[in-house]
C-alpha positions as a Markdown table, in Angstrom:
| # | Residue | x | y | z |
|---|---|---|---|---|
| 1 | Met | 57.7 | -0.2 | 8.5 |
| 2 | Ala | 54.0 | -0.1 | 9.0 |
| 3 | Ala | 52.0 | -1.8 | 6.2 |
| 4 | Ala | 50.2 | 0.6 | 3.9 |
| 5 | Val | 46.5 | 0.3 | 3.7 |
| 6 | Arg | 44.8 | 1.4 | 0.5 |
| 7 | Leu | 41.3 | 2.8 | 1.0 |
| 8 | Leu | 39.0 | 2.8 | -2.0 |
| 9 | Pro | 37.6 | 6.3 | -2.9 |
| 10 | Thr | 34.2 | 4.8 | -3.9 |
| 11 | Val | 32.0 | 2.1 | -2.6 |
| 12 | Thr | 30.4 | -0.7 | -4.6 |
| 13 | Phe | 27.5 | -2.7 | -3.5 |
| 14 | Ala | 25.0 | -5.0 | -5.3 |
| 15 | Leu | 21.4 | -5.9 | -5.4 |
| 16 | Leu | 21.2 | -9.7 | -5.6 |
| 17 | Ser | 17.8 | -11.3 | -6.4 |
| 18 | Ala | 16.5 | -14.8 | -5.9 |
| 19 | Phe | 13.0 | -16.4 | -5.9 |
| 20 | Pro | 12.8 | -18.5 | -3.5 |
| 21 | Ala | -0.7 | -23.2 | 13.5 |
| 22 | Ala | 0.2 | -21.5 | 16.4 |
| 23 | Val | -2.0 | -21.3 | 19.5 |
| 24 | Ser | -3.0 | -17.7 | 20.0 |
| 25 | Ser | -3.6 | -15.9 | 23.3 |
| 26 | Arg | -5.0 | -12.4 | 23.7 |
| 27 | Arg | -2.6 | -11.9 | 26.6 |
| 28 | Asp | 0.3 | -11.9 | 24.2 |
| 29 | Val | -1.1 | -8.6 | 22.7 |
| 30 | Leu | -0.3 | -5.7 | 25.0 |
| 31 | Glu | -3.2 | -3.2 | 25.5 |
| 32 | Leu | -2.0 | 0.4 | 25.5 |
| 33 | Gly | -3.8 | 3.6 | 26.3 |
| 34 | His | -3.2 | 7.3 | 26.8 |
| 35 | Ala | -1.8 | 6.9 | 30.3 |
| 36 | Asp | 0.8 | 4.2 | 29.6 |
| 37 | Phe | 1.6 | 4.2 | 25.9 |
| 38 | Asp | 4.9 | 6.1 | 26.1 |
| 39 | Tyr | 6.6 | 4.3 | 28.9 |
| 40 | Leu | 5.4 | 0.8 | 27.9 |
| 41 | Ala | 6.4 | 1.3 | 24.3 |
| 42 | Ala | 9.8 | 2.7 | 25.3 |
| 43 | Glu | 10.6 | -0.6 | 27.0 |
| 44 | His | 10.7 | -2.5 | 23.7 |
| 45 | Glu | 13.3 | -2.4 | 21.1 |
| 46 | Thr | 10.8 | -3.3 | 18.4 |
| 47 | Met | 7.0 | -3.1 | 18.8 |
| 48 | Leu | 4.1 | -3.5 | 16.3 |
| 49 | Val | 1.1 | -1.5 | 17.3 |
| 50 | Lys | -2.4 | -1.9 | 15.9 |
| 51 | Phe | -4.7 | 1.1 | 16.2 |
| 52 | Tyr | -8.3 | -0.1 | 15.8 |
| 53 | Ala | -12.0 | 0.5 | 16.4 |
| 54 | Pro | -14.1 | -2.3 | 17.9 |
| 55 | Trp | -16.9 | -1.8 | 15.3 |
| 56 | Cys | -14.6 | -1.9 | 12.3 |
| 57 | Gly | -15.1 | -5.0 | 10.1 |
| 58 | His | -11.5 | -5.1 | 8.9 |
| 59 | Cys | -10.3 | -4.8 | 12.5 |
| 60 | Lys | -12.4 | -7.8 | 13.5 |
| 61 | Lys | -11.0 | -9.8 | 10.6 |
| 62 | Leu | -7.4 | -8.9 | 11.6 |
| 63 | Ala | -7.8 | -9.6 | 15.3 |
| 64 | Pro | -7.3 | -13.4 | 15.4 |
| 65 | Glu | -4.4 | -13.2 | 12.9 |
| 66 | Phe | -2.7 | -10.5 | 15.0 |
| 67 | Glu | -3.1 | -12.6 | 18.2 |
| 68 | Lys | -1.6 | -15.7 | 16.5 |
| 69 | Ala | 1.3 | -13.6 | 15.3 |
| 70 | Ala | 1.8 | -12.1 | 18.8 |
| 71 | Thr | 2.1 | -15.6 | 20.3 |
| 72 | Arg | 4.7 | -16.7 | 17.7 |
| 73 | Leu | 6.7 | -13.5 | 18.1 |
| 74 | Lys | 6.6 | -13.6 | 21.9 |
| 75 | Gly | 10.0 | -12.8 | 23.4 |
| 76 | Thr | 11.2 | -11.4 | 20.0 |
| 77 | Val | 8.8 | -8.6 | 19.0 |
| 78 | Gln | 6.0 | -7.2 | 21.2 |
| 79 | Leu | 2.6 | -6.7 | 19.5 |
| 80 | Ala | 0.3 | -4.2 | 21.0 |
| 81 | Lys | -3.1 | -2.5 | 20.3 |
| 82 | Val | -4.8 | 0.8 | 21.0 |
| 83 | Asp | -8.6 | 1.1 | 21.0 |
| 84 | Cys | -9.1 | 4.5 | 19.2 |
| 85 | Thr | -12.7 | 4.9 | 20.4 |
| 86 | Ala | -11.4 | 4.9 | 24.0 |
| 87 | His | -8.0 | 6.6 | 23.4 |
| 88 | Ser | -8.7 | 9.0 | 20.6 |
| 89 | Glu | -5.9 | 11.4 | 21.7 |
| 90 | Thr | -3.2 | 8.8 | 21.4 |
| 91 | Cys | -4.5 | 7.8 | 17.9 |
| 92 | Ala | -4.6 | 11.4 | 16.8 |
| 93 | Arg | -1.0 | 12.0 | 18.0 |
| 94 | Phe | 0.2 | 9.3 | 15.6 |
| 95 | Gly | -1.9 | 10.5 | 12.7 |
| 96 | Val | -4.3 | 7.6 | 12.6 |
| 97 | Ser | -7.1 | 8.4 | 10.2 |
| 98 | Gly | -8.4 | 4.9 | 9.3 |
| 99 | Tyr | -8.8 | 1.5 | 10.9 |
| 100 | Pro | -6.9 | -0.7 | 11.4 |
| 101 | Thr | -3.6 | 1.3 | 11.2 |
| 102 | Leu | -0.4 | -0.7 | 12.0 |
| 103 | Lys | 2.8 | 1.1 | 12.9 |
| 104 | Ile | 6.3 | -0.1 | 13.9 |
| 105 | Phe | 7.8 | 1.6 | 17.0 |
| 106 | Arg | 11.4 | 1.4 | 18.2 |
| 107 | Tyr | 12.0 | 2.2 | 21.8 |
| 108 | Gly | 8.8 | 4.2 | 21.8 |
| 109 | Arg | 9.6 | 6.1 | 18.6 |
| 110 | Asp | 7.2 | 6.0 | 15.7 |
| 111 | Ser | 9.6 | 4.4 | 13.2 |
| 112 | Ala | 7.6 | 3.4 | 10.1 |
| 113 | Pro | 4.2 | 2.3 | 8.9 |
| 114 | Tyr | 3.7 | -1.5 | 8.7 |
| 115 | Glu | 3.6 | -2.4 | 5.1 |
| 116 | Gly | 3.4 | -6.2 | 5.3 |
| 117 | Pro | 0.6 | -8.8 | 4.9 |
| 118 | Arg | -2.2 | -9.0 | 7.4 |
| 119 | Thr | -2.1 | -12.7 | 8.1 |
| 120 | Ala | -0.5 | -14.4 | 11.1 |
| 121 | Glu | 2.2 | -16.0 | 8.9 |
| 122 | Gly | 2.8 | -12.7 | 7.0 |
| 123 | Ile | 3.0 | -10.6 | 10.2 |
| 124 | Tyr | 5.4 | -13.1 | 11.8 |
| 125 | His | 7.9 | -13.2 | 8.9 |
| 126 | Tyr | 7.7 | -9.4 | 8.2 |
| 127 | Met | 8.4 | -8.6 | 11.9 |
| 128 | Lys | 11.1 | -11.2 | 12.3 |
| 129 | Lys | 13.0 | -9.2 | 9.6 |
| 130 | Gln | 12.7 | -6.1 | 11.7 |
| 131 | Thr | 14.8 | -7.5 | 14.6 |
| 132 | Gly | 18.5 | -7.5 | 14.8 |
| 133 | Pro | 21.1 | -5.1 | 13.4 |
| 134 | Asp | 20.2 | -2.6 | 10.6 |
| 135 | Ser | 22.8 | -4.3 | 8.4 |
| 136 | Val | 24.0 | -7.9 | 8.8 |
| 137 | His | 27.8 | -8.3 | 8.8 |
| 138 | Leu | 28.8 | -11.0 | 6.3 |
| 139 | Lys | 32.1 | -12.7 | 6.9 |
| 140 | Thr | 32.1 | -15.7 | 4.6 |
| 141 | Glu | 30.8 | -16.7 | 1.2 |
| 142 | Glu | 28.4 | -19.0 | 3.0 |
| 143 | Asp | 27.1 | -16.0 | 5.0 |
| 144 | Leu | 26.5 | -14.2 | 1.7 |
| 145 | Lys | 24.7 | -17.2 | 0.0 |
| 146 | Thr | 22.4 | -17.7 | 3.0 |
| 147 | Phe | 21.6 | -14.0 | 3.1 |
| 148 | Val | 20.7 | -13.5 | -0.6 |
| 149 | Asn | 19.1 | -16.9 | -1.4 |
| 150 | Asn | 16.3 | -16.7 | 1.1 |
| 151 | Tyr | 14.7 | -13.5 | -0.1 |
| 152 | Asp | 13.5 | -11.9 | -3.3 |
| 153 | Ala | 16.0 | -9.1 | -3.2 |
| 154 | Ser | 19.0 | -8.1 | -1.0 |
| 155 | Ile | 21.2 | -5.1 | -0.7 |
| 156 | Val | 24.9 | -5.9 | 0.0 |
| 157 | Gly | 27.5 | -3.3 | 0.6 |
| 158 | Val | 31.2 | -4.1 | -0.1 |
| 159 | Phe | 33.7 | -1.9 | 1.7 |
| 160 | Ser | 37.5 | -1.6 | 2.0 |
| 161 | Gly | 37.6 | -1.9 | 5.8 |
| 162 | Pro | 35.7 | -1.5 | 9.1 |
| 163 | Asp | 36.9 | 2.1 | 9.4 |
| 164 | Ser | 35.5 | 3.2 | 6.1 |
| 165 | Ser | 33.6 | 6.5 | 6.3 |
| 166 | Leu | 31.4 | 5.2 | 3.5 |
| 167 | Leu | 30.5 | 2.2 | 5.6 |
| 168 | Ala | 29.3 | 4.6 | 8.3 |
| 169 | Glu | 27.1 | 6.4 | 5.7 |
| 170 | Tyr | 25.8 | 3.1 | 4.5 |
| 171 | Leu | 24.8 | 2.0 | 8.0 |
| 172 | Lys | 23.0 | 5.3 | 8.5 |
| 173 | Ala | 21.0 | 4.6 | 5.3 |
| 174 | Ala | 20.3 | 1.0 | 6.4 |
| 175 | Gly | 18.9 | 2.3 | 9.6 |
| 176 | Leu | 16.5 | 4.6 | 7.8 |
| 177 | Leu | 15.4 | 2.1 | 5.2 |
| 178 | Arg | 15.4 | -1.2 | 7.1 |
| 179 | Glu | 11.6 | -1.4 | 7.3 |
| 180 | Gln | 11.4 | -1.6 | 3.6 |
| 181 | Phe | 14.6 | -3.6 | 2.6 |
| 182 | Arg | 17.2 | -6.0 | 4.0 |
| 183 | Phe | 20.8 | -4.8 | 4.2 |
| 184 | Ala | 24.1 | -6.6 | 4.7 |
| 185 | His | 27.7 | -5.5 | 4.4 |
| 186 | Thr | 31.2 | -7.0 | 4.2 |
| 187 | Thr | 34.7 | -5.7 | 4.5 |
| 188 | Asp | 36.1 | -8.6 | 2.5 |
| 189 | Leu | 36.6 | -7.4 | -1.0 |
| 190 | Lys | 37.0 | -11.0 | -2.3 |
| 191 | Leu | 33.3 | -11.6 | -1.7 |
| 192 | Gly | 32.5 | -8.6 | -3.8 |
| 193 | Glu | 34.8 | -9.8 | -6.6 |
| 194 | Glu | 32.9 | -13.1 | -6.8 |
| 195 | His | 29.7 | -11.1 | -7.8 |
| 196 | Gly | 31.4 | -8.8 | -10.3 |
| 197 | Val | 30.9 | -5.6 | -8.3 |
| 198 | Thr | 34.5 | -4.4 | -8.8 |
| 199 | Ser | 34.2 | -4.5 | -12.6 |
| 200 | Glu | 32.0 | -3.3 | -15.4 |
| 201 | Val | 30.5 | -6.8 | -15.9 |
| 202 | Thr | 27.1 | -7.4 | -14.3 |
| 203 | Arg | 24.7 | -10.3 | -14.4 |
| 204 | Asp | 20.9 | -10.2 | -14.6 |
| 205 | Ser | 20.7 | -11.0 | -10.9 |
| 206 | Val | 23.3 | -8.4 | -9.8 |
| 207 | Val | 23.1 | -4.7 | -10.2 |
| 208 | Ala | 26.2 | -2.8 | -9.2 |
| 209 | Phe | 26.3 | 0.7 | -7.7 |
| 210 | Thr | 29.5 | 2.8 | -8.1 |
| 211 | Asp | 28.1 | 6.3 | -7.6 |
| 212 | Tyr | 29.1 | 8.6 | -4.7 |
| 213 | Leu | 27.4 | 7.2 | -1.6 |
| 214 | Thr | 24.8 | 9.3 | 0.2 |
| 215 | Ile | 21.5 | 8.3 | 1.8 |
| 216 | Ser | 19.6 | 10.0 | -1.1 |
| 217 | Ser | 21.6 | 8.3 | -3.8 |
| 218 | Leu | 21.3 | 4.9 | -2.1 |
| 219 | Arg | 17.5 | 5.4 | -1.8 |
| 220 | Arg | 17.2 | 6.2 | -5.5 |
| 221 | Phe | 19.3 | 3.3 | -6.5 |
| 222 | Val | 17.3 | 0.8 | -4.4 |
| 223 | Arg | 14.0 | 2.3 | -5.6 |
| 224 | Asp | 15.0 | 1.9 | -9.3 |
| 225 | His | 16.6 | -1.5 | -9.1 |
| 226 | Ile | 15.5 | -3.5 | -6.1 |
| 227 | Tyr | 12.8 | -5.6 | -7.9 |
| 228 | Gly | 14.2 | -6.0 | -11.4 |
| 229 | Leu | 12.2 | -6.1 | -14.6 |
| 230 | Cys | 9.4 | -8.6 | -13.6 |
| 231 | Pro | 9.6 | -9.4 | -9.9 |
| 232 | His | 7.4 | -11.8 | -7.9 |
| 233 | Met | 4.7 | -9.7 | -6.2 |
| 234 | Thr | 3.7 | -10.9 | -2.8 |
| 235 | Leu | 1.3 | -9.7 | -0.1 |
| 236 | Glu | 4.4 | -8.3 | 1.6 |
| 237 | Asn | 5.9 | -6.2 | -1.2 |
| 238 | Arg | 2.7 | -5.2 | -3.2 |
| 239 | Asp | 2.4 | -1.7 | -1.7 |
| 240 | Arg | 6.0 | -0.9 | -2.6 |
| 241 | Leu | 5.5 | -2.2 | -6.2 |
| 242 | Arg | 2.2 | -0.2 | -6.6 |
| 243 | Val | 3.8 | 3.2 | -6.1 |
| 244 | Arg | 4.1 | 3.1 | -9.9 |
| 245 | Asp | 1.7 | 2.0 | -12.7 |
| 246 | Leu | 1.9 | -1.8 | -12.5 |
| 247 | Leu | 1.0 | -4.7 | -14.8 |
| 248 | Thr | 0.6 | -8.1 | -13.0 |
| 249 | Ala | 0.3 | -11.6 | -14.4 |
| 250 | Tyr | -1.6 | -13.8 | -11.9 |
| 251 | Tyr | -1.3 | -17.6 | -12.2 |
| 252 | Asp | -0.4 | -20.7 | -10.2 |
| 253 | Leu | 3.0 | -19.4 | -9.3 |
| 254 | Asp | 4.9 | -21.5 | -6.7 |
| 255 | Tyr | 8.7 | -21.0 | -6.4 |
| 256 | His | 8.9 | -23.5 | -3.6 |
| 257 | His | 7.4 | -26.6 | -5.3 |
| 258 | Asn | 7.3 | -25.7 | -9.0 |
| 259 | Ile | 10.1 | -23.5 | -10.1 |
| 260 | Arg | 10.1 | -24.7 | -13.7 |
| 261 | Gly | 6.4 | -24.1 | -14.2 |
| 262 | Ser | 6.5 | -20.8 | -12.5 |
| 263 | Asn | 9.3 | -19.6 | -14.7 |
| 264 | Tyr | 7.6 | -20.9 | -17.8 |
| 265 | Trp | 4.9 | -18.3 | -17.7 |
| 266 | Arg | 7.1 | -15.6 | -16.2 |
| 267 | Asn | 9.6 | -15.9 | -19.1 |
| 268 | Arg | 6.7 | -15.5 | -21.6 |
| 269 | Val | 5.5 | -12.4 | -19.9 |
| 270 | Met | 9.0 | -11.0 | -19.7 |
| 271 | Lys | 9.6 | -11.6 | -23.4 |
| 272 | Val | 6.8 | -9.3 | -24.2 |
| 273 | Val | 7.0 | -6.6 | -21.5 |
| 274 | Ser | 10.8 | -6.1 | -22.1 |
| 275 | Lys | 9.7 | -4.3 | -25.3 |
| 276 | Tyr | 7.7 | -1.8 | -23.2 |
| 277 | Ala | 10.1 | -1.4 | -20.2 |
| 278 | Arg | 10.9 | 2.3 | -20.7 |
| 279 | Arg | 7.4 | 3.6 | -21.2 |
| 280 | Gly | 6.4 | 4.3 | -17.6 |
| 281 | Leu | 4.7 | 0.9 | -16.8 |
| 282 | Thr | 6.3 | -1.6 | -14.4 |
| 283 | Phe | 5.6 | -5.4 | -14.4 |
| 284 | Ser | 5.3 | -8.3 | -12.0 |
| 285 | Val | 4.0 | -11.8 | -11.6 |
| 286 | Ala | 2.0 | -13.1 | -8.6 |
| 287 | Asn | 0.4 | -16.3 | -7.2 |
| 288 | Lys | -3.3 | -16.0 | -8.1 |
| 289 | Lys | -4.3 | -17.9 | -4.9 |
| 290 | Asp | -2.7 | -15.2 | -2.7 |
| 291 | Phe | -4.8 | -12.5 | -4.3 |
| 292 | Leu | -8.2 | -14.2 | -4.9 |
| 293 | Ser | -10.2 | -11.8 | -2.6 |
| 294 | Glu | -8.5 | -8.8 | -4.1 |
| 295 | Leu | -9.1 | -9.9 | -7.7 |
| 296 | Glu | -12.7 | -10.4 | -6.9 |
| 297 | Asp | -13.2 | -7.2 | -5.0 |
| 298 | Asp | -11.1 | -4.9 | -7.2 |
| 299 | Phe | -11.5 | -6.5 | -10.7 |
| 300 | Gly | -14.7 | -8.5 | -10.4 |
| 301 | Leu | -13.0 | -11.8 | -11.2 |
| 302 | Gly | -14.2 | -15.2 | -10.2 |
| 303 | Thr | -11.9 | -18.0 | -8.9 |
| 304 | Ser | -12.1 | -19.8 | -12.3 |
| 305 | Asp | -11.1 | -16.9 | -14.5 |
| 306 | Gly | -8.0 | -17.5 | -16.6 |
| 307 | Gly | -7.7 | -21.2 | -15.7 |
| 308 | Glu | -4.1 | -22.3 | -15.8 |
| 309 | Leu | -3.3 | -19.3 | -18.1 |
| 310 | Pro | -2.0 | -16.1 | -16.6 |
| 311 | Phe | -4.7 | -13.4 | -15.9 |
| 312 | Ile | -3.4 | -9.9 | -16.7 |
| 313 | Thr | -4.3 | -6.7 | -14.9 |
| 314 | Ile | -3.0 | -3.1 | -14.8 |
| 315 | Arg | -3.4 | -0.9 | -11.8 |
| 316 | Ser | -2.2 | 2.7 | -12.1 |
| 317 | Lys | -0.9 | 4.7 | -9.2 |
| 318 | Leu | -3.9 | 6.9 | -9.5 |
| 319 | Gly | -6.3 | 4.0 | -9.0 |
| 320 | His | -7.3 | 3.2 | -12.6 |
| 321 | Lys | -7.7 | -0.5 | -13.2 |
| 322 | Tyr | -7.7 | -2.5 | -16.5 |
| 323 | Thr | -8.1 | -6.2 | -17.2 |
| 324 | Met | -7.0 | -8.2 | -20.3 |
| 325 | Arg | -10.2 | -9.9 | -21.5 |
| 326 | Glu | -8.6 | -11.8 | -24.3 |
| 327 | Glu | -7.1 | -15.1 | -23.3 |
| 328 | Phe | -3.4 | -15.2 | -22.7 |
| 329 | Thr | -1.6 | -16.8 | -25.7 |
| 330 | Arg | 1.7 | -18.6 | -25.4 |
| 331 | Asp | 3.2 | -16.6 | -28.2 |
| 332 | Gly | 2.6 | -13.4 | -26.3 |
| 333 | Arg | 0.6 | -11.8 | -29.1 |
| 334 | Ser | -2.5 | -11.2 | -27.0 |
| 335 | Leu | -0.4 | -9.4 | -24.3 |
| 336 | Glu | 1.2 | -7.3 | -27.0 |
| 337 | Arg | -2.3 | -6.2 | -28.3 |
| 338 | Phe | -3.4 | -5.4 | -24.7 |
| 339 | Leu | -0.3 | -3.3 | -24.1 |
| 340 | Asp | -0.6 | -1.5 | -27.4 |
| 341 | Asp | -4.3 | -0.7 | -26.6 |
| 342 | Tyr | -3.3 | 0.5 | -23.1 |
| 343 | Phe | -0.6 | 2.9 | -24.4 |
| 344 | Ala | -2.9 | 4.1 | -27.1 |
| 345 | Gly | -5.6 | 5.0 | -24.6 |
| 346 | Arg | -8.1 | 2.6 | -26.1 |
| 347 | Leu | -8.8 | 0.5 | -22.9 |
| 348 | Lys | -11.9 | 1.2 | -20.7 |
| 349 | Ser | -11.0 | 1.1 | -17.0 |
| 350 | Tyr | -12.8 | -1.4 | -14.7 |
| 351 | Val | -14.9 | 0.2 | -12.0 |
| 352 | Lys | -16.6 | -1.7 | -9.2 |
| 353 | Ser | -20.1 | -0.4 | -8.8 |
| 354 | Glu | -23.5 | -1.2 | -7.4 |
| 355 | Pro | -26.3 | -1.0 | -9.9 |
| 356 | Val | -27.5 | 2.5 | -10.7 |
| 357 | Pro | -30.8 | 3.0 | -8.7 |
| 358 | Glu | -33.9 | 3.0 | -10.9 |
| 359 | Arg | -35.4 | 5.7 | -8.7 |
| 360 | Asn | -33.4 | 8.3 | -6.9 |
| 361 | Ser | -36.0 | 10.8 | -5.7 |
| 362 | Ala | -35.1 | 11.0 | -2.0 |
| 363 | Ala | -33.6 | 14.2 | -0.7 |
| 364 | Val | -30.2 | 12.5 | -0.2 |
| 365 | Lys | -29.2 | 11.3 | -3.7 |
| 366 | Val | -27.7 | 7.8 | -3.9 |
| 367 | Val | -24.4 | 7.8 | -5.9 |
| 368 | Val | -22.7 | 4.6 | -7.2 |
| 369 | Ala | -19.5 | 4.4 | -9.1 |
| 370 | Glu | -21.2 | 4.2 | -12.5 |
| 371 | Ser | -23.3 | 7.4 | -11.7 |
| 372 | Phe | -20.5 | 9.4 | -10.0 |
| 373 | Asp | -19.7 | 11.5 | -13.0 |
| 374 | Asp | -23.3 | 12.2 | -13.8 |
| 375 | Ile | -24.2 | 13.4 | -10.3 |
| 376 | Val | -21.1 | 14.5 | -8.4 |
| 377 | Asn | -19.3 | 15.9 | -11.5 |
| 378 | Asp | -22.3 | 17.7 | -12.8 |
| 379 | Ser | -20.8 | 21.0 | -13.9 |
| 380 | Asp | -23.9 | 23.0 | -13.1 |
| 381 | Lys | -24.3 | 21.9 | -9.4 |
| 382 | Asp | -22.4 | 22.0 | -6.1 |
| 383 | Val | -22.4 | 18.6 | -4.5 |
| 384 | Leu | -21.8 | 17.5 | -0.9 |
| 385 | Ile | -20.9 | 13.8 | -1.0 |
| 386 | Gln | -20.7 | 11.5 | 2.0 |
| 387 | Phe | -18.6 | 8.3 | 1.6 |
| 388 | Tyr | -19.9 | 5.7 | 4.2 |
| 389 | Ser | -19.8 | 2.1 | 5.2 |
| 390 | Pro | -23.1 | 0.3 | 5.9 |
| 391 | Ser | -21.7 | -1.2 | 9.1 |
| 392 | Cys | -20.1 | 2.0 | 10.5 |
| 393 | Pro | -21.9 | 3.3 | 13.7 |
| 394 | His | -20.7 | 6.8 | 13.1 |
| 395 | Cys | -22.3 | 6.8 | 9.7 |
| 396 | Lys | -25.6 | 5.5 | 11.2 |
| 397 | Lys | -25.5 | 8.3 | 13.8 |
| 398 | Leu | -24.9 | 10.9 | 11.1 |
| 399 | Glu | -27.8 | 9.6 | 8.9 |
| 400 | Pro | -30.7 | 11.5 | 10.4 |
| 401 | Val | -28.6 | 14.7 | 10.5 |
| 402 | Tyr | -27.6 | 14.3 | 6.9 |
| 403 | Arg | -31.2 | 13.6 | 5.9 |
| 404 | Glu | -32.4 | 16.7 | 7.7 |
| 405 | Leu | -29.7 | 18.8 | 5.9 |
| 406 | Ala | -30.9 | 17.4 | 2.5 |
| 407 | Asp | -34.5 | 18.2 | 3.4 |
| 408 | Thr | -33.5 | 21.7 | 4.3 |
| 409 | Leu | -31.9 | 22.3 | 0.9 |
| 410 | Tyr | -34.2 | 20.1 | -1.1 |
| 411 | Ser | -35.7 | 23.1 | -3.0 |
| 412 | Asp | -32.3 | 24.6 | -3.9 |
| 413 | Pro | -31.7 | 23.8 | -7.6 |
| 414 | Asn | -28.0 | 24.5 | -7.4 |
| 415 | Ile | -26.9 | 22.0 | -4.7 |
| 416 | Val | -27.1 | 18.3 | -4.3 |
| 417 | Ile | -26.7 | 16.4 | -1.0 |
| 418 | Ala | -25.4 | 12.8 | -1.8 |
| 419 | Lys | -24.0 | 9.7 | -0.4 |
| 420 | Met | -22.0 | 6.7 | -1.7 |
| 421 | Asn | -21.4 | 3.3 | -0.2 |
| 422 | Ala | -17.5 | 3.3 | -0.4 |
| 423 | Val | -17.3 | -0.4 | 0.4 |
| 424 | Asp | -19.2 | -1.7 | -2.6 |
| 425 | Asn | -18.2 | 1.1 | -5.0 |
| 426 | Asp | -14.8 | 2.3 | -6.2 |
| 427 | Val | -13.9 | 5.7 | -4.8 |
| 428 | Pro | -12.7 | 7.9 | -7.7 |
| 429 | Pro | -9.2 | 9.4 | -7.8 |
| 430 | Gly | -8.9 | 12.7 | -6.0 |
| 431 | Tyr | -11.0 | 11.5 | -3.0 |
| 432 | Asp | -8.9 | 10.1 | -0.1 |
| 433 | Val | -11.2 | 7.9 | 1.9 |
| 434 | Gln | -9.4 | 6.1 | 4.8 |
| 435 | Gly | -12.2 | 6.1 | 7.4 |
| 436 | Tyr | -16.0 | 6.5 | 7.6 |
| 437 | Pro | -17.8 | 8.7 | 7.2 |
| 438 | Thr | -15.6 | 10.9 | 4.9 |
| 439 | Ile | -17.3 | 13.9 | 3.4 |
| 440 | Tyr | -16.2 | 16.1 | 0.4 |
| 441 | Phe | -17.7 | 19.1 | -1.3 |
| 442 | Ala | -17.3 | 19.3 | -5.1 |
| 443 | Pro | -18.1 | 22.9 | -6.1 |
| 444 | Val | -19.0 | 24.2 | -9.6 |
| 445 | Gly | -15.9 | 24.9 | -11.6 |
| 446 | Lys | -13.6 | 23.0 | -9.3 |
| 447 | Lys | -14.7 | 19.4 | -9.7 |
| 448 | Asp | -11.1 | 18.2 | -9.9 |
| 449 | Glu | -10.3 | 20.0 | -6.6 |
| 450 | Pro | -12.9 | 18.7 | -4.1 |
| 451 | Ile | -12.8 | 20.1 | -0.6 |
| 452 | Arg | -12.6 | 17.7 | 2.4 |
| 453 | Tyr | -15.2 | 18.6 | 5.0 |
| 454 | Glu | -13.6 | 18.8 | 8.5 |
| 455 | Gly | -16.4 | 20.6 | 10.4 |
| 456 | Gly | -19.0 | 19.6 | 13.0 |
| 457 | Arg | -21.7 | 17.0 | 12.5 |
| 458 | Glu | -24.8 | 19.1 | 13.2 |
| 459 | Val | -27.1 | 20.6 | 10.5 |
| 460 | Gln | -26.0 | 24.1 | 11.4 |
| 461 | Asp | -22.4 | 23.2 | 11.0 |
| 462 | Phe | -23.0 | 21.9 | 7.5 |
| 463 | Leu | -25.1 | 24.9 | 6.6 |
| 464 | Lys | -22.4 | 27.3 | 7.8 |
| 465 | Phe | -19.8 | 25.5 | 5.6 |
| 466 | Leu | -22.0 | 25.4 | 2.6 |
| 467 | Lys | -22.9 | 29.1 | 2.9 |
| 468 | Arg | -19.2 | 29.9 | 2.8 |
| 469 | Glu | -18.2 | 27.5 | 0.0 |
| 470 | Ala | -21.3 | 27.2 | -2.3 |
| 471 | Ser | -21.2 | 28.9 | -5.7 |
| 472 | His | -24.7 | 30.4 | -5.2 |
| 473 | Ser | -26.7 | 31.7 | -2.3 |
| 474 | Leu | -28.4 | 28.8 | -0.5 |
| 475 | Ala | -32.2 | 28.4 | -0.9 |
| 476 | Phe | -34.0 | 26.8 | 2.0 |
| 477 | Ser | -37.0 | 24.6 | 2.0 |
| 478 | Gly | -40.1 | 25.4 | 4.1 |
| 479 | Ser | -39.6 | 28.0 | 6.9 |
| 480 | Lys | -36.0 | 27.2 | 7.7 |
| 481 | Asp | -34.2 | 30.4 | 8.8 |
| 482 | Glu | -31.1 | 31.3 | 6.9 |
| 483 | Leu | -28.0 | 31.6 | 8.9 |
């Protein structure tokens, strides 16, 4: 008699958490253009493509790191680049709106945006994880330990057999989500039993899933549980953590050489934040040294701020930023006061801003972050606001046209032509600025619904747009003919 095989009606899988100078050559970075992009990209299983502009400062900073990573990944993952000033059609086809933009391609198909760090080391490790199968097949306990102990979080599916229809569904989900998370699976139920996934008992490091498996349910489960209560934020996972309002404690965190010291501060943070876990704010810890430039640019912090003590910030998903100015106390009381003030709405958000100009009498009004509300959100005036970068050649080319536009409308009391340096000032929520120049129109009565300007870059183009959108008839200076 043939042996009976019992198939489980549901699947269980777990999230298991753990904290755990190459010579570059430009020839290792493939140069792609409109004529050869499709057939060259289709030759590679996995390819990372950088869409850039030669004048872009961030692109220049990334270039040597990208080249070093390309050399280290040679033979494993191909790195390529597209000059968007020479191949604008190709960049437009893939929705490139700012520079640099990095995308992952699989056999020529746009698979996912690159969401990892922008250093040679970070690119190397992030892209190494993009190779190989969508889900690693674990056959032994040693395989399982190796898989889960080398990364912050892992997703492991435990199935009744290789023919399980649920395994097939799981592999489909892994294929769609592999750019964000690492997947593995086993058909040995004993491996699952050792981690408690077949019972109601769970540990802090294991979260078991026993719902009906679909791609959507798996995505929700991973989103809600992948990082735990207070994960280690890195340059690689920061974008995924920041899709929600996030508090971060920055200090000298080092899980490779100082696990005890790293957990000392993390445990004190967790003791406090666990009381606020269900109030819409998420939490993390991070190595301050990895985020020094970001802390300086986004929060105005110097390298000595905080000393050995954790430095606390909150960054909302809408872009509002807050810092805890009181020194972190070991009993957690200062963090409690900070969180109480945050939830009570008593904190003033931090805004990076240039000084407000003492004189602002030119036709084009200069706006800084501190004066944005006074000028752009003036309820009595329509405002056309240009966000620019001082180093952007397109902005410099537009400058005389924009100035002529402002001169033309200088005598109109109902409209303001303005500009803001978006590099040295925080751009307010509601304005999506990914490239330069970016221009918006903030009309009277609809300041919370600014209109992105997508028209031509000549004076008559702007005037045509403003005549259509302005709340009042335009008044022209001098002898300028009305359209």
